C-alpha positions in Angstrom: 24.5 5.2 0.7 22.9 7.5 3.2 22.1 6.3 6.7 18.7 7.0 8.1 18.2 10.6 9.4 15.7 10.5 12.3 12.7 12.8 11.8 13.0 15.2 14.7 10.7 18.3 15.2 13.5 20.5 14.1 14.0 18.6 10.9 10.3 18.5 10.2 10.0 22.1 10.8 12.8 22.8 8.3 11.3 20.5 5.7 7.9 22.0 6.0 9.4 25.6 5.7 10.6 24.8 2.3 8.5 25.9 -0.7 6.2 23.1 -2.2 6.8 21.5 -5.6 10.5 22.0 -5.8 11.8 20.7 -9.2 12.4 17.9 -8.7 9.8 17.9 -6.1 12.1 16.3 -3.5 12.6 18.0 -0.2 14.8 15.4 1.4 16.1 11.9 1.2 16.0 10.6 4.7 17.7 7.3 3.9 19.2 5.8 0.7 20.6 2.4 0.0 23.7 1.7 -2.2 22.8 1.3 -5.9 22.4 -2.1 -7.5 24.5 -1.8 -10.6 26.7 -4.7 -9.9 25.8 -8.3 -9.7 22.1 -9.6 -9.5 20.4 -6.3 -9.1 17.0 -7.8 -8.3 18.2 -10.2 -5.7 20.3 -7.5 -4.0 17.4 -5.0 -4.0 15.1 -7.6 -2.7 17.6 -8.5 0.2 17.8 -4.7 1.2 14.0 -3.9 1.0 13.0 -5.3 4.4 15.6 -3.0 6.0 14.2 0.0 4.3 10.5 -1.0 5.1 11.6 -0.9 8.7 13.2 2.5 8.3 10.0 3.6 6.7 8.0 2.4 9.6 10.3 4.3 11.9 10.0 7.5 10.1 6.4 7.2 9.8 6.0 6.7 13.5 8.2 9.7 14.2 6.1 11.9 11.9 2.8 10.7 13.2 4.0 11.7 16.7 4.7 15.3 15.3 1.7 15.6 12.7 -0.9 13.0 13.7 -2.2 10.3 11.6 -1.8 10.4 7.8 -4.8 10.8 5.6 -6.6 7.7 4.3 -6.8 7.2 0.6 -5.2 9.5 -2.2 -4.5 13.2 -1.4 -6.2 14.3 -4.6 -9.6 12.7 -5.5 -9.3 11.0 -8.8 -5.5 11.0 -8.9 -4.3 7.7 -7.5 -0.9 7.6 -5.9 0.6 5.3 -8.4 -0.1 7.8 -11.1 1.7 10.7 -9.4 4.4 8.8 -7.5 4.7 5.4 -9.3 8.0 4.6 -7.8 6.6 4.6 -4.3 6.4 1.1 -2.8 4.9 2.6 0.5 3.4 6.1 0.9 1.8 8.2 3.7 0.6 11.8 3.2 -0.5 14.5 5.6 -2.9 17.4 4.7 -1.1 20.6 6.1 -4.5 22.4 5.9 -3.2 25.6 4.1 -5.0 27.6 1.4 -2.7 26.0 -1.3 -3.8 22.6 -0.4 -0.3 21.4 0.5 0.5 17.9 1.5 3.6 16.4 3.3 4.3 13.0 1.9 6.7 10.2 3.0 7.5 7.6 0.5 9.7 4.4 0.3 10.7 4.5 -3.4 12.7 2.3 -5.8 12.6 3.8 -9.3 14.5 1.2 -11.3 16.2 -2.2 -10.5 19.7 -0.7 -10.5 18.9 2.5 -8.5 18.9 2.9 -4.7 16.0 2.5 -2.5 15.2 5.7 -1.0 13.1 7.1 1.8 11.9 10.4 0.6 10.0 13.3 1.9 8.1 15.5 -0.5 6.0 18.6 0.0 3.5 19.0 -2.7 0.4 21.1 -3.6 -2.8 19.5 -4.8 -2.3 21.2 -8.2 1.1 19.7 -8.5 -0.1 16.3 -7.6 -2.7 16.6 -10.3 0.0 17.7 -12.8 2.2 14.8 -11.9 -0.7 12.3 -12.1 -1.8 13.3 -15.6 1.3 14.1 -17.5 1.6 12.3 -20.9 
């Protein structure tokens, strides 16, 4: 488990200074639940989800204070978010306005029933989002 790391200007500056498209394309886990390997994993995950939805809202509010409102819709036209980040239960992206077409994205994700619920920050370019959204 990783307790929530508040998104301060210093932390956001550090995250945004990193190269985009890291492999894996993860810049930071801002919060992470325990895993759900033991017991009734679906029930246990469902019980934890509201806590992590509140954490997502808190982080979202903190980033909005620093970067402004996230974009509406998908960052890359024709590539829906569920194609390039299918694990994301909630998602917000900001266009960073650079020549590479880079986006900062905050996602609340849960990949599989037994894995932790995670609040994840990614920095991705349009080209990488297209690549993630069209892999076979």
